[in-house]
C-alpha positions as CSV (number, residue, x, y, z in Angstrom):
1,M,-91.1,3.6,-8.9
2,E,-93.4,0.6,-8.9
3,E,-94.5,1.4,-5.2
4,I,-95.4,4.8,-6.5
5,K,-97.5,3.7,-9.5
6,Q,-99.4,1.1,-7.1
7,G,-99.9,4.0,-4.6
8,I,-101.4,6.3,-7.5
9,A,-103.6,3.2,-8.5
10,K,-105.0,2.8,-5.0
11,R,-105.8,6.5,-4.5
12,L,-107.6,6.8,-7.9
13,K,-109.7,3.8,-6.9
14,E,-110.6,5.5,-3.4
15,M,-111.3,8.8,-5.2
16,F,-113.1,7.3,-8.1
17,P,-114.8,4.0,-7.2
18,A,-117.2,3.8,-10.3
19,A,-114.1,4.0,-12.7
20,S,-111.8,1.2,-13.7
21,V,-107.9,1.6,-12.9
22,Y,-105.2,-0.2,-15.1
23,T,-101.5,-0.2,-14.4
24,E,-100.7,-2.6,-17.4
25,Q,-101.6,-2.4,-21.0
26,V,-105.1,-3.8,-22.0
27,E,-105.3,-5.4,-25.3
28,Q,-109.0,-5.7,-25.6
29,G,-111.7,-3.4,-25.0
30,F,-112.2,-1.9,-21.5
31,T,-114.7,-0.5,-19.5
32,K,-115.4,3.5,-19.3
33,P,-114.7,5.5,-17.3
34,A,-111.1,4.1,-16.7
35,F,-107.8,5.4,-15.9
36,F,-104.4,4.1,-17.1
37,V,-101.3,4.9,-15.0
38,R,-97.8,4.3,-16.6
39,Q,-94.4,5.9,-16.0
40,T,-93.4,7.9,-19.2
41,E,-90.0,9.2,-17.9
42,G,-87.2,8.5,-15.2
43,A,-83.9,9.8,-14.2
44,Q,-81.3,9.2,-11.4
45,K,-78.7,11.6,-10.3
46,H,-75.9,10.8,-7.6
47,G,-76.0,12.6,-4.3
48,M,-73.4,12.2,-1.5
49,N,-71.6,8.6,-0.9
50,R,-74.0,6.1,-1.5
51,R,-77.0,8.2,-1.6
52,Y,-79.2,8.6,-5.2
53,I,-82.1,10.7,-6.2
54,R,-84.5,9.1,-8.6
55,T,-87.2,11.0,-10.3
56,G,-90.2,9.7,-12.3
57,T,-93.0,11.2,-14.3
58,F,-96.3,9.5,-14.5
59,D,-99.1,9.9,-17.1
60,I,-102.4,9.2,-15.7
61,A,-104.9,8.9,-18.6
62,Y,-108.5,9.3,-18.1
63,F,-111.1,8.1,-20.5
64,P,-114.6,9.3,-19.9
65,V,-117.6,7.7,-20.9
66,P,-118.0,8.3,-24.6
67,G,-121.0,10.4,-25.9
68,S,-121.7,12.1,-22.5
69,P,-122.9,15.5,-23.0
70,Q,-120.7,16.4,-19.9
71,L,-117.7,14.7,-21.4
72,I,-115.5,18.0,-21.3
73,R,-116.8,19.1,-17.7
74,D,-116.1,15.7,-16.6
75,C,-112.4,15.7,-17.5
76,E,-112.1,19.0,-16.1
77,T,-113.7,17.7,-12.9
78,V,-111.2,14.9,-12.7
79,R,-108.5,17.1,-13.4
80,D,-109.1,19.7,-10.4
81,T,-109.5,16.6,-8.3
82,L,-106.0,15.3,-9.3
83,Y,-104.4,18.4,-8.5
84,E,-105.6,18.6,-4.9
85,Q,-105.5,14.7,-4.1
86,L,-102.2,13.7,-5.7
87,E,-99.8,16.0,-3.8
88,L,-99.1,13.3,-1.3
89,I,-99.3,9.6,-2.4
90,P,-99.0,7.1,0.8
91,W,-98.1,3.4,0.2
92,E,-97.2,1.0,2.8
93,G,-95.9,3.2,5.6
94,H,-94.3,5.7,3.1
95,S,-95.5,9.1,1.5
96,Y,-94.4,10.5,-1.7
97,R,-94.8,14.0,-2.9
98,G,-95.9,14.7,-6.0
99,S,-94.5,17.9,-8.2
100,G,-94.4,19.4,-11.7
101,M,-98.3,18.5,-12.1
102,R,-99.7,19.5,-15.6
103,Y,-102.3,18.1,-17.9
104,T,-103.4,17.8,-21.7
105,L,-106.6,17.1,-23.1
106,T,-106.3,15.4,-26.6
107,E,-109.3,13.8,-28.3
108,N,-111.3,13.5,-25.4
109,V,-108.8,11.9,-23.3
110,L,-107.2,13.8,-20.1
111,H,-103.4,13.2,-19.7
112,F,-102.3,14.3,-16.2
113,Y,-98.7,14.3,-15.6
114,V,-97.1,14.1,-12.0
115,S,-93.4,13.7,-10.8
116,F,-92.2,12.1,-7.9
117,E,-88.9,12.1,-6.3
118,V,-87.4,9.1,-4.3
119,H,-84.2,9.0,-2.2
120,V,-82.5,5.8,-2.2
121,I,-79.3,4.4,-0.7
122,R,-77.2,2.0,-2.3
123,P,-76.4,-1.0,-0.2
124,K,-72.7,-0.9,1.3
125,E,-70.7,-3.9,0.1
126,A,-69.9,-5.6,3.3
127,V,-66.7,-7.6,3.6
128,P,-66.6,-9.4,6.8
129,T,-63.4,-9.9,8.5
130,M,-62.1,-12.3,11.2
131,R,-61.7,-9.3,13.5
132,N,-65.2,-8.1,12.9
133,L,-66.7,-11.6,13.5
134,V,-64.9,-12.1,16.7
135,Q,-66.2,-8.6,17.8
136,K,-69.8,-9.4,16.8
137,A,-69.7,-12.9,18.4
138,K,-68.4,-11.3,21.7
139,H,-71.0,-8.5,21.5
140,R,-73.9,-10.9,21.1
141,R,-72.6,-13.5,23.6
142,I,-72.3,-10.4,26.3
143,T,-75.5,-8.6,25.8
144,G,-77.9,-11.2,24.1
145,L,-78.2,-8.6,21.3
146,R,-77.9,-9.5,17.8
147,N,-77.0,-6.2,16.2
148,W,-75.3,-2.8,17.1
149,N,-78.4,-0.8,16.7
150,T,-78.9,0.4,20.0
151,Y,-75.3,1.5,20.2
152,I,-75.5,3.3,16.9
153,Q,-78.7,4.9,17.8
154,R,-77.3,6.4,21.1
155,N,-73.7,7.3,20.4
156,G,-73.6,7.4,16.3
157,E,-70.2,6.6,15.2
158,M,-68.5,6.8,18.5
159,I,-68.9,3.2,19.5
160,V,-66.2,2.1,21.9
161,L,-65.1,-1.6,22.0
162,I,-63.8,-2.7,25.2
163,S,-61.4,-5.2,23.5
164,D,-59.9,-2.4,21.7
165,V,-59.8,0.1,24.6
166,L,-58.0,-2.7,26.9
167,G,-55.0,-2.9,24.4
168,Q,-54.4,0.8,24.2
169,E,-51.3,2.4,26.0
170,H,-51.6,4.6,29.3
171,L,-55.1,3.5,29.6
172,K,-55.6,4.4,33.1
173,E,-54.2,8.1,32.9
174,R,-56.2,8.6,30.0
175,L,-59.3,7.9,32.2
176,R,-58.4,9.7,34.9
177,S,-58.1,12.9,32.9
178,V,-61.6,12.7,31.7
179,D,-64.0,15.1,33.5
180,Y,-67.2,13.4,34.3
181,A,-69.3,16.5,33.4
182,P,-69.0,16.4,29.7
183,Y,-69.4,12.7,29.8
184,K,-72.7,13.2,31.7
185,E,-73.7,15.7,29.2
186,R,-73.0,13.6,26.1
187,K,-74.8,10.4,27.8
188,A,-77.9,12.7,28.4
189,E,-77.8,13.9,24.5
190,G,-77.7,10.3,23.6
191,D,-80.3,9.2,25.6
192,S,-82.5,11.9,24.5
193,R,-81.8,11.0,20.8
194,L,-82.4,7.3,21.6
195,S,-86.0,8.5,23.0
196,E,-86.8,10.6,20.0
197,N,-86.2,7.4,17.9
198,V,-88.3,5.1,19.9
199,E,-91.1,7.8,20.0
200,R,-90.9,8.1,16.2
201,R,-91.1,4.4,15.9
202,R,-94.2,4.3,18.0
203,F,-95.8,7.0,16.1
204,N,-95.1,5.3,12.7
205,R,-96.2,2.0,14.0
206,E,-99.5,3.3,15.2
207,P,-100.1,6.8,15.0
208,D,-103.8,6.8,15.7
209,A,-103.2,5.1,19.1
210,Y,-100.0,7.4,19.8
211,L,-102.0,10.6,19.4
212,A,-104.9,9.2,21.4
213,K,-102.4,8.6,24.3
214,L,-101.0,12.2,24.1
215,E,-104.7,13.6,24.0
216,Q,-105.6,11.5,27.1
217,E,-102.3,12.7,28.9
218,W,-103.1,16.2,27.9
219,A,-106.7,15.9,29.3
220,E,-105.4,14.4,32.6
221,L,-103.0,17.4,33.2
222,C,-105.8,19.8,32.3
223,L,-107.9,18.3,35.1
């Protein structure tokens, strides 16, 4: 949840450049107006397999300038802005959606609460075997690739290792019985899925350039 807290702090600095934003406890006096961002609640529940869902609630405390004649109105303006702008928090290529927004106003301090949900996958404990090491070594020597990503993106879990197939019985007869049409259809599906993944990575890497390229291609088609 540290990423979300930093994302909230960055968003506050963009919305309220004149205010100070703190994510740690300040022992001495601080300059007002100011925001303090801290996580007050958190929970985790188990999803499927190694997937988990973590939720965290953040308290965004706003301290207005003391003695201001518009103090209450200032807090209400900040509250309305937070309702509108904290629905989506971008941070380092990821976007986190806020929910369960609420607020309290106590002793001229606005406390705005918002919750976020994060899906995480626990790393799988890999126990390398001699068989896997030999297969990976063959794969890298033959293809020059360091990992299986291309094959996984193309075929998912249906990866055929030549060294395994050659050791199976009745190989030639089984291959002759395979119809080429279903194979061609499955291959086209795999190519399409791989192409979609490539386009998605290009968009995530440079969204503005990607959209500009699409607009240019559309303009050329309309000529």
